[in-house]
PDB file with SEQRES, HELIX, SHEET and CRYST1 records, atoms N, CA, C and O in Angstrom:
SEQRES   1 A   69  MET SER GLU VAL SER THR MET ALA GLU LEU ALA SER LEU          
SEQRES   2 A   69  ASN ASP ALA GLU VAL LEU ALA GLY TYR ARG HIS GLY LEU          
SEQRES   3 A   69  ASP GLY LEU LEU ILE ALA GLU ARG HIS LYS ASP LYS GLY          
SEQRES   4 A   69  TYR THR HIS GLY TYR LEU ASN GLY LEU VAL ASP SER GLY          
SEQRES   5 A   69  ARG VAL ARG HIS PRO SER ASP ALA GLN ARG GLN LEU ALA          
SEQRES   6 A   69  ARG ALA PHE ALA                                              
HELIX    1 AA1 MET A    7  ALA A   11  1                                   5    
HELIX    2 AA2 ASP A   15  ASP A   27  1                                  13    
HELIX    3 AA3 LYS A   38  SER A   51  1                                  14    
HELIX    4 AA4 ASP A   59  PHE A   68  1                                  10    
CRYST1    1.000    1.000    1.000  90.00  90.00  90.00 P 1           1          
ATOM      1  N   MET A   1       0.853  -1.177   0.000  1.00  0.00           N  
ATOM      2  CA  MET A   1       0.000   0.000   0.000  1.00  0.00           C  
ATOM      3  C   MET A   1       0.896   1.237   0.000  1.00  0.00           C  
ATOM      4  O   MET A   1       1.838   1.340   0.787  1.00  0.00           O  
ATOM      5  N   SER A   2       0.590   2.152  -0.880  1.00  0.00           N  
ATOM      6  CA  SER A   2       1.412   3.361  -0.972  1.00  0.00           C  
ATOM      7  C   SER A   2       1.044   4.351   0.124  1.00  0.00           C  
ATOM      8  O   SER A   2      -0.052   4.304   0.684  1.00  0.00           O  
ATOM      9  N   GLU A   3       1.973   5.243   0.416  1.00  0.00           N  
ATOM     10  CA  GLU A   3       1.743   6.261   1.437  1.00  0.00           C  
ATOM     11  C   GLU A   3       0.889   7.398   0.888  1.00  0.00           C  
ATOM     12  O   GLU A   3       0.812   7.607  -0.323  1.00  0.00           O  
ATOM     13  N   VAL A   4       0.263   8.114   1.782  1.00  0.00           N  
ATOM     14  CA  VAL A   4      -0.555   9.274   1.433  1.00  0.00           C  
ATOM     15  C   VAL A   4       0.369  10.436   1.078  1.00  0.00           C  
ATOM     16  O   VAL A   4       1.274  10.776   1.840  1.00  0.00           O  
ATOM     17  N   SER A   5       0.130  11.045  -0.096  1.00  0.00           N  
ATOM     18  CA  SER A   5       1.002  12.147  -0.510  1.00  0.00           C  
ATOM     19  C   SER A   5       0.235  13.346  -1.063  1.00  0.00           C  
ATOM     20  O   SER A   5       0.846  14.346  -1.442  1.00  0.00           O  
ATOM     21  N   THR A   6      -1.099  13.259  -1.112  1.00  0.00           N  
ATOM     22  CA  THR A   6      -1.893  14.387  -1.616  1.00  0.00           C  
ATOM     23  C   THR A   6      -2.994  14.737  -0.623  1.00  0.00           C  
ATOM     24  O   THR A   6      -3.387  13.920   0.210  1.00  0.00           O  
ATOM     25  N   MET A   7      -3.480  15.962  -0.729  1.00  0.00           N  
ATOM     26  CA  MET A   7      -4.560  16.400   0.145  1.00  0.00           C  
ATOM     27  C   MET A   7      -5.845  15.606  -0.129  1.00  0.00           C  
ATOM     28  O   MET A   7      -6.617  15.344   0.792  1.00  0.00           O  
ATOM     29  N   ALA A   8      -6.073  15.227  -1.381  1.00  0.00           N  
ATOM     30  CA  ALA A   8      -7.259  14.438  -1.723  1.00  0.00           C  
ATOM     31  C   ALA A   8      -7.215  13.074  -1.038  1.00  0.00           C  
ATOM     32  O   ALA A   8      -8.225  12.603  -0.516  1.00  0.00           O  
ATOM     33  N   GLU A   9      -6.050  12.447  -1.041  1.00  0.00           N  
ATOM     34  CA  GLU A   9      -5.897  11.165  -0.346  1.00  0.00           C  
ATOM     35  C   GLU A   9      -6.131  11.339   1.150  1.00  0.00           C  
ATOM     36  O   GLU A   9      -6.821  10.536   1.777  1.00  0.00           O  
ATOM     37  N   LEU A  10      -5.554  12.389   1.711  1.00  0.00           N  
ATOM     38  CA  LEU A  10      -5.702  12.653   3.141  1.00  0.00           C  
ATOM     39  C   LEU A  10      -7.171  12.825   3.512  1.00  0.00           C  
ATOM     40  O   LEU A  10      -7.624  12.297   4.528  1.00  0.00           O  
ATOM     41  N   ALA A  11      -7.911  13.558   2.696  1.00  0.00           N  
ATOM     42  CA  ALA A  11      -9.324  13.813   2.972  1.00  0.00           C  
ATOM     43  C   ALA A  11     -10.169  12.537   2.906  1.00  0.00           C  
ATOM     44  O   ALA A  11     -11.244  12.468   3.502  1.00  0.00           O  
ATOM     45  N   SER A  12      -9.683  11.540   2.187  1.00  0.00           N  
ATOM     46  CA  SER A  12     -10.460  10.306   2.023  1.00  0.00           C  
ATOM     47  C   SER A  12     -10.256   9.316   3.169  1.00  0.00           C  
ATOM     48  O   SER A  12     -10.952   8.303   3.233  1.00  0.00           O  
ATOM     49  N   LEU A  13      -9.322   9.588   4.067  1.00  0.00           N  
ATOM     50  CA  LEU A  13      -8.996   8.641   5.134  1.00  0.00           C  
ATOM     51  C   LEU A  13     -10.000   8.694   6.274  1.00  0.00           C  
ATOM     52  O   LEU A  13     -10.640   9.718   6.514  1.00  0.00           O  
ATOM     53  N   ASN A  14     -10.123   7.582   6.963  1.00  0.00           N  
ATOM     54  CA  ASN A  14     -10.969   7.485   8.146  1.00  0.00           C  
ATOM     55  C   ASN A  14     -10.238   8.135   9.316  1.00  0.00           C  
ATOM     56  O   ASN A  14      -9.175   7.668   9.725  1.00  0.00           O  
ATOM     57  N   ASP A  15     -10.804   9.205   9.850  1.00  0.00           N  
ATOM     58  CA  ASP A  15     -10.144   9.959  10.927  1.00  0.00           C  
ATOM     59  C   ASP A  15      -9.843   9.107  12.155  1.00  0.00           C  
ATOM     60  O   ASP A  15      -8.794   9.269  12.778  1.00  0.00           O  
ATOM     61  N   ALA A  16     -10.746   8.210  12.506  1.00  0.00           N  
ATOM     62  CA  ALA A  16     -10.535   7.369  13.690  1.00  0.00           C  
ATOM     63  C   ALA A  16      -9.339   6.441  13.482  1.00  0.00           C  
ATOM     64  O   ALA A  16      -8.564   6.206  14.409  1.00  0.00           O  
ATOM     65  N   GLU A  17      -9.188   5.915  12.269  1.00  0.00           N  
ATOM     66  CA  GLU A  17      -8.052   5.039  11.975  1.00  0.00           C  
ATOM     67  C   GLU A  17      -6.744   5.825  11.990  1.00  0.00           C  
ATOM     68  O   GLU A  17      -5.733   5.345  12.502  1.00  0.00           O  
ATOM     69  N   VAL A  18      -6.767   7.040  11.425  1.00  0.00           N  
ATOM     70  CA  VAL A  18      -5.564   7.885  11.431  1.00  0.00           C  
ATOM     71  C   VAL A  18      -5.140   8.159  12.872  1.00  0.00           C  
ATOM     72  O   VAL A  18      -3.961   8.046  13.205  1.00  0.00           O  
ATOM     73  N   LEU A  19      -6.090   8.515  13.720  1.00  0.00           N  
ATOM     74  CA  LEU A  19      -5.785   8.830  15.112  1.00  0.00           C  
ATOM     75  C   LEU A  19      -5.266   7.604  15.866  1.00  0.00           C  
ATOM     76  O   LEU A  19      -4.313   7.705  16.639  1.00  0.00           O  
ATOM     77  N   ALA A  20      -5.892   6.455  15.641  1.00  0.00           N  
ATOM     78  CA  ALA A  20      -5.431   5.230  16.312  1.00  0.00           C  
ATOM     79  C   ALA A  20      -3.996   4.904  15.892  1.00  0.00           C  
ATOM     80  O   ALA A  20      -3.158   4.581  16.733  1.00  0.00           O  
ATOM     81  N   GLY A  21      -3.720   4.989  14.597  1.00  0.00           N  
ATOM     82  CA  GLY A  21      -2.362   4.724  14.117  1.00  0.00           C  
ATOM     83  C   GLY A  21      -1.367   5.731  14.661  1.00  0.00           C  
ATOM     84  O   GLY A  21      -0.256   5.369  15.048  1.00  0.00           O  
ATOM     85  N   TYR A  22      -1.766   7.000  14.691  1.00  0.00           N  
ATOM     86  CA  TYR A  22      -0.873   8.052  15.201  1.00  0.00           C  
ATOM     87  C   TYR A  22      -0.499   7.779  16.655  1.00  0.00           C  
ATOM     88  O   TYR A  22       0.669   7.868  17.033  1.00  0.00           O  
ATOM     89  N   ARG A  23      -1.485   7.450  17.450  1.00  0.00           N  
ATOM     90  CA  ARG A  23      -1.215   7.174  18.877  1.00  0.00           C  
ATOM     91  C   ARG A  23      -0.266   5.994  19.042  1.00  0.00           C  
ATOM     92  O   ARG A  23       0.631   6.030  19.884  1.00  0.00           O  
ATOM     93  N   HIS A  24      -0.459   4.951  18.243  1.00  0.00           N  
ATOM     94  CA  HIS A  24       0.430   3.795  18.337  1.00  0.00           C  
ATOM     95  C   HIS A  24       1.841   4.142  17.882  1.00  0.00           C  
ATOM     96  O   HIS A  24       2.816   3.712  18.498  1.00  0.00           O  
ATOM     97  N   GLY A  25       1.955   4.914  16.811  1.00  0.00           N  
ATOM     98  CA  GLY A  25       3.275   5.339  16.352  1.00  0.00           C  
ATOM     99  C   GLY A  25       3.963   6.235  17.362  1.00  0.00           C  
ATOM    100  O   GLY A  25       5.162   6.097  17.609  1.00  0.00           O  
ATOM    101  N   LEU A  26       3.199   7.163  17.953  1.00  0.00           N  
ATOM    102  CA  LEU A  26       3.741   8.077  18.949  1.00  0.00           C  
ATOM    103  C   LEU A  26       4.261   7.315  20.167  1.00  0.00           C  
ATOM    104  O   LEU A  26       5.274   7.685  20.760  1.00  0.00           O  
ATOM    105  N   ASP A  27       3.548   6.241  20.530  1.00  0.00           N  
ATOM    106  CA  ASP A  27       3.966   5.419  21.666  1.00  0.00           C  
ATOM    107  C   ASP A  27       5.064   4.423  21.305  1.00  0.00           C  
ATOM    108  O   ASP A  27       5.612   3.754  22.181  1.00  0.00           O  
ATOM    109  N   GLY A  28       5.385   4.324  20.007  1.00  0.00           N  
ATOM    110  CA  GLY A  28       6.435   3.414  19.571  1.00  0.00           C  
ATOM    111  C   GLY A  28       6.023   1.964  19.554  1.00  0.00           C  
ATOM    112  O   GLY A  28       6.875   1.076  19.581  1.00  0.00           O  
ATOM    113  N   LEU A  29       4.724   1.706  19.508  1.00  0.00           N  
ATOM    114  CA  LEU A  29       4.257   0.324  19.480  1.00  0.00           C  
ATOM    115  C   LEU A  29       4.608  -0.326  18.143  1.00  0.00           C  
ATOM    116  O   LEU A  29       4.510   0.300  17.088  1.00  0.00           O  
ATOM    117  N   LEU A  30       5.008  -1.564  18.207  1.00  0.00           N  
ATOM    118  CA  LEU A  30       5.282  -2.320  16.990  1.00  0.00           C  
ATOM    119  C   LEU A  30       3.993  -2.972  16.531  1.00  0.00           C  
ATOM    120  O   LEU A  30       3.188  -3.430  17.342  1.00  0.00           O  
ATOM    121  N   ILE A  31       3.811  -3.008  15.244  1.00  0.00           N  
ATOM    122  CA  ILE A  31       2.585  -3.549  14.685  1.00  0.00           C  
ATOM    123  C   ILE A  31       2.918  -4.785  13.873  1.00  0.00           C  
ATOM    124  O   ILE A  31       3.849  -4.782  13.069  1.00  0.00           O  
ATOM    125  N   ALA A  32       2.148  -5.844  14.091  1.00  0.00           N  
ATOM    126  CA  ALA A  32       2.388  -7.077  13.341  1.00  0.00           C  
ATOM    127  C   ALA A  32       2.084  -6.882  11.860  1.00  0.00           C  
ATOM    128  O   ALA A  32       2.804  -7.393  11.002  1.00  0.00           O  
ATOM    129  N   GLU A  33       1.024  -6.146  11.563  1.00  0.00           N  
ATOM    130  CA  GLU A  33       0.637  -5.909  10.173  1.00  0.00           C  
ATOM    131  C   GLU A  33       0.409  -4.424   9.978  1.00  0.00           C  
ATOM    132  O   GLU A  33      -0.686  -3.929  10.242  1.00  0.00           O  
ATOM    133  N   ARG A  34       1.423  -3.702   9.520  1.00  0.00           N  
ATOM    134  CA  ARG A  34       1.346  -2.244   9.395  1.00  0.00           C  
ATOM    135  C   ARG A  34       0.317  -1.774   8.393  1.00  0.00           C  
ATOM    136  O   ARG A  34      -0.275  -0.709   8.570  1.00  0.00           O  
ATOM    137  N   HIS A  35       0.094  -2.537   7.355  1.00  0.00           N  
ATOM    138  CA  HIS A  35      -0.706  -2.031   6.250  1.00  0.00           C  
ATOM    139  C   HIS A  35      -2.155  -2.510   6.287  1.00  0.00           C  
ATOM    140  O   HIS A  35      -2.746  -2.772   5.240  1.00  0.00           O  
ATOM    141  N   LYS A  36      -2.724  -2.625   7.468  1.00  0.00           N  
ATOM    142  CA  LYS A  36      -4.095  -3.098   7.539  1.00  0.00           C  
ATOM    143  C   LYS A  36      -5.093  -2.044   7.086  1.00  0.00           C  
ATOM    144  O   LYS A  36      -6.189  -2.400   6.654  1.00  0.00           O  
ATOM    145  N   ASP A  37      -4.762  -0.777   7.167  1.00  0.00           N  
ATOM    146  CA  ASP A  37      -5.642   0.309   6.740  1.00  0.00           C  
ATOM    147  C   ASP A  37      -4.762   1.490   6.345  1.00  0.00           C  
ATOM    148  O   ASP A  37      -3.815   1.821   7.059  1.00  0.00           O  
ATOM    149  N   LYS A  38      -5.061   2.124   5.224  1.00  0.00           N  
ATOM    150  CA  LYS A  38      -4.219   3.221   4.742  1.00  0.00           C  
ATOM    151  C   LYS A  38      -4.205   4.383   5.737  1.00  0.00           C  
ATOM    152  O   LYS A  38      -3.162   5.001   5.952  1.00  0.00           O  
ATOM    153  N   GLY A  39      -5.361   4.684   6.346  1.00  0.00           N  
ATOM    154  CA  GLY A  39      -5.422   5.757   7.332  1.00  0.00           C  
ATOM    155  C   GLY A  39      -4.600   5.438   8.572  1.00  0.00           C  
ATOM    156  O   GLY A  39      -3.877   6.287   9.092  1.00  0.00           O  
ATOM    157  N   TYR A  40      -4.723   4.203   9.035  1.00  0.00           N  
ATOM    158  CA  TYR A  40      -3.961   3.774  10.204  1.00  0.00           C  
ATOM    159  C   TYR A  40      -2.464   3.887   9.926  1.00  0.00           C  
ATOM    160  O   TYR A  40      -1.709   4.414  10.742  1.00  0.00           O  
ATOM    161  N   THR A  41      -2.049   3.390   8.775  1.00  0.00           N  
ATOM    162  CA  THR A  41      -0.636   3.429   8.409  1.00  0.00           C  
ATOM    163  C   THR A  41      -0.135   4.866   8.314  1.00  0.00           C  
ATOM    164  O   THR A  41       0.963   5.174   8.775  1.00  0.00           O  
ATOM    165  N   HIS A  42      -0.937   5.741   7.718  1.00  0.00           N  
ATOM    166  CA  HIS A  42      -0.559   7.153   7.617  1.00  0.00           C  
ATOM    167  C   HIS A  42      -0.362   7.746   9.018  1.00  0.00           C  
ATOM    168  O   HIS A  42       0.647   8.399   9.282  1.00  0.00           O  
ATOM    169  N   GLY A  43      -1.316   7.520   9.902  1.00  0.00           N  
ATOM    170  CA  GLY A  43      -1.198   8.026  11.264  1.00  0.00           C  
ATOM    171  C   GLY A  43      -0.007   7.433  11.993  1.00  0.00           C  
ATOM    172  O   GLY A  43       0.721   8.140  12.690  1.00  0.00           O  
ATOM    173  N   TYR A  44       0.188   6.135  11.828  1.00  0.00           N  
ATOM    174  CA  TYR A  44       1.295   5.448  12.490  1.00  0.00           C  
ATOM    175  C   TYR A  44       2.648   6.034  12.075  1.00  0.00           C  
ATOM    176  O   TYR A  44       3.491   6.326  12.923  1.00  0.00           O  
ATOM    177  N   LEU A  45       2.845   6.201  10.780  1.00  0.00           N  
ATOM    178  CA  LEU A  45       4.121   6.731  10.297  1.00  0.00           C  
ATOM    179  C   LEU A  45       4.349   8.163  10.775  1.00  0.00           C  
ATOM    180  O   LEU A  45       5.475   8.533  11.105  1.00  0.00           O  
ATOM    181  N   ASN A  46       3.295   8.964  10.816  1.00  0.00           N  
ATOM    182  CA  ASN A  46       3.435  10.330  11.320  1.00  0.00           C  
ATOM    183  C   ASN A  46       3.704  10.341  12.818  1.00  0.00           C  
ATOM    184  O   ASN A  46       4.462  11.180  13.304  1.00  0.00           O  
ATOM    185  N   GLY A  47       3.096   9.425  13.549  1.00  0.00           N  
ATOM    186  CA  GLY A  47       3.367   9.307  14.977  1.00  0.00           C  
ATOM    187  C   GLY A  47       4.811   8.942  15.247  1.00  0.00           C  
ATOM    188  O   GLY A  47       5.423   9.465  16.179  1.00  0.00           O  
ATOM    189  N   LEU A  48       5.364   8.044  14.438  1.00  0.00           N  
ATOM    190  CA  LEU A  48       6.771   7.678  14.593  1.00  0.00           C  
ATOM    191  C   LEU A  48       7.684   8.881  14.376  1.00  0.00           C  
ATOM    192  O   LEU A  48       8.641   9.084  15.123  1.00  0.00           O  
ATOM    193  N   VAL A  49       7.384   9.674  13.356  1.00  0.00           N  
ATOM    194  CA  VAL A  49       8.199  10.861  13.074  1.00  0.00           C  
ATOM    195  C   VAL A  49       8.061  11.863  14.220  1.00  0.00           C  
ATOM    196  O   VAL A  49       9.062  12.381  14.716  1.00  0.00           O  
ATOM    197  N   ASP A  50       6.833  12.135  14.639  1.00  0.00           N  
ATOM    198  CA  ASP A  50       6.609  13.118  15.702  1.00  0.00           C  
ATOM    199  C   ASP A  50       7.213  12.689  17.036  1.00  0.00           C  
ATOM    200  O   ASP A  50       7.581  13.535  17.852  1.00  0.00           O  
ATOM    201  N   SER A  51       7.316  11.386  17.261  1.00  0.00           N  
ATOM    202  CA  SER A  51       7.899  10.897  18.514  1.00  0.00           C  
ATOM    203  C   SER A  51       9.422  10.990  18.510  1.00  0.00           C  
ATOM    204  O   SER A  51      10.056  10.890  19.560  1.00  0.00           O  
ATOM    205  N   GLY A  52      10.008  11.181  17.329  1.00  0.00           N  
ATOM    206  CA  GLY A  52      11.462  11.212  17.220  1.00  0.00           C  
ATOM    207  C   GLY A  52      12.074   9.848  16.978  1.00  0.00           C  
ATOM    208  O   GLY A  52      13.295   9.731  16.872  1.00  0.00           O  
ATOM    209  N   ARG A  53      11.246   8.809  16.890  1.00  0.00           N  
ATOM    210  CA  ARG A  53      11.772   7.464  16.648  1.00  0.00           C  
ATOM    211  C   ARG A  53      12.260   7.298  15.215  1.00  0.00           C  
ATOM    212  O   ARG A  53      13.125   6.469  14.930  1.00  0.00           O  
ATOM    213  N   VAL A  54      11.695   8.094  14.325  1.00  0.00           N  
ATOM    214  CA  VAL A  54      12.147   8.132  12.933  1.00  0.00           C  
ATOM    215  C   VAL A  54      12.600   9.560  12.691  1.00  0.00           C  
ATOM    216  O   VAL A  54      11.816  10.497  12.839  1.00  0.00           O  
ATOM    217  N   ARG A  55      13.847   9.728  12.324  1.00  0.00           N  
ATOM    218  CA  ARG A  55      14.407  11.074  12.208  1.00  0.00           C  
ATOM    219  C   ARG A  55      13.988  11.816  10.958  1.00  0.00           C  
ATOM    220  O   ARG A  55      13.868  13.041  10.971  1.00  0.00           O  
ATOM    221  N   HIS A  56      13.761  11.083   9.871  1.00  0.00           N  
ATOM    222  CA  HIS A  56      13.481  11.739   8.606  1.00  0.00           C  
ATOM    223  C   HIS A  56      12.163  11.247   8.034  1.00  0.00           C  
ATOM    224  O   HIS A  56      11.988  10.047   7.819  1.00  0.00           O  
ATOM    225  N   PRO A  57      11.238  12.158   7.788  1.00  0.00           N  
ATOM    226  CA  PRO A  57       9.980  11.743   7.159  1.00  0.00           C  
ATOM    227  C   PRO A  57      10.243  11.193   5.757  1.00  0.00           C  
ATOM    228  O   PRO A  57      11.253  11.512   5.130  1.00  0.00           O  
ATOM    229  N   SER A  58       9.332  10.376   5.289  1.00  0.00           N  
ATOM    230  CA  SER A  58       9.459   9.810   3.946  1.00  0.00           C  
ATOM    231  C   SER A  58       9.205  10.892   2.899  1.00  0.00           C  
ATOM    232  O   SER A  58       8.749  11.990   3.220  1.00  0.00           O  
ATOM    233  N   ASP A  59       9.502  10.568   1.662  1.00  0.00           N  
ATOM    234  CA  ASP A  59       9.238  11.505   0.558  1.00  0.00           C  
ATOM    235  C   ASP A  59       7.753  11.851   0.493  1.00  0.00           C  
ATOM    236  O   ASP A  59       7.393  13.008   0.279  1.00  0.00           O  
ATOM    237  N   ALA A  60       6.893  10.852   0.678  1.00  0.00           N  
ATOM    238  CA  ALA A  60       5.444  11.093   0.636  1.00  0.00           C  
ATOM    239  C   ALA A  60       5.013  12.026   1.776  1.00  0.00           C  
ATOM    240  O   ALA A  60       4.174  12.902   1.569  1.00  0.00           O  
ATOM    241  N   GLN A  61       5.573  11.847   2.963  1.00  0.00           N  
ATOM    242  CA  GLN A  61       5.239  12.720   4.093  1.00  0.00           C  
ATOM    243  C   GLN A  61       5.683  14.151   3.817  1.00  0.00           C  
ATOM    244  O   GLN A  61       4.955  15.095   4.125  1.00  0.00           O  
ATOM    245  N   ARG A  62       6.859  14.319   3.245  1.00  0.00           N  
ATOM    246  CA  ARG A  62       7.344  15.669   2.917  1.00  0.00           C  
ATOM    247  C   ARG A  62       6.482  16.312   1.836  1.00  0.00           C  
ATOM    248  O   ARG A  62       6.184  17.504   1.904  1.00  0.00           O  
ATOM    249  N   GLN A  63       6.085  15.532   0.848  1.00  0.00           N  
ATOM    250  CA  GLN A  63       5.239  16.048  -0.234  1.00  0.00           C  
ATOM    251  C   GLN A  63       3.889  16.504   0.324  1.00  0.00           C  
ATOM    252  O   GLN A  63       3.389  17.565  -0.050  1.00  0.00           O  
ATOM    253  N   LEU A  64       3.308  15.717   1.203  1.00  0.00           N  
ATOM    254  CA  LEU A  64       2.027  16.083   1.798  1.00  0.00           C  
ATOM    255  C   LEU A  64       2.177  17.322   2.675  1.00  0.00           C  
ATOM    256  O   LEU A  64       1.307  18.192   2.667  1.00  0.00           O  
ATOM    257  N   ALA A  65       3.249  17.410   3.416  1.00  0.00           N  
ATOM    258  CA  ALA A  65       3.478  18.588   4.267  1.00  0.00           C  
ATOM    259  C   ALA A  65       3.591  19.855   3.422  1.00  0.00           C  
ATOM    260  O   ALA A  65       3.073  20.905   3.802  1.00  0.00           O  
ATOM    261  N   ARG A  66       4.258  19.758   2.292  1.00  0.00           N  
ATOM    262  CA  ARG A  66       4.344  20.914   1.388  1.00  0.00           C  
ATOM    263  C   ARG A  66       2.966  21.300   0.852  1.00  0.00           C  
ATOM    264  O   ARG A  66       2.648  22.486   0.763  1.00  0.00           O  
ATOM    265  N   ALA A  67       2.156  20.323   0.499  1.00  0.00           N  
ATOM    266  CA  ALA A  67       0.817  20.587  -0.014  1.00  0.00           C  
ATOM    267  C   ALA A  67      -0.076  21.191   1.072  1.00  0.00           C  
ATOM    268  O   ALA A  67      -0.917  22.045   0.791  1.00  0.00           O  
ATOM    269  N   PHE A  68       0.115  20.735   2.323  1.00  0.00           N  
ATOM    270  CA  PHE A  68      -0.694  21.213   3.439  1.00  0.00           C  
ATOM    271  C   PHE A  68      -0.362  22.664   3.778  1.00  0.00           C  
ATOM    272  O   PHE A  68      -1.240  23.452   4.129  1.00  0.00           O  
ATOM    273  N   ALA A  69       0.917  22.999   3.665  1.00  0.00           N  
ATOM    274  CA  ALA A  69       1.364  24.354   4.004  1.00  0.00           C  
ATOM    275  C   ALA A  69       0.901  25.297   2.949  1.00  0.00           C  
ATOM    276  O   ALA A  69       1.167  26.496   3.032  1.00  0.00           O  
TER     277      ALA A  69                                                      
END                                                                             
């Protein structure tokens, strides 16, 4: 499953899944199956970056951040 890189993709995600993934990423929880939901995965990867566990966001995360700004 590809990462979210556009505002249209972001708008299509389930907010509850994004939040659940973000919280797990922020807490550094390991997931047996990362790609169970695109929204969850998006939140999880952003949580990892925000927690400092991943130092550099992916290209897709940077592209989305530029579009958001």
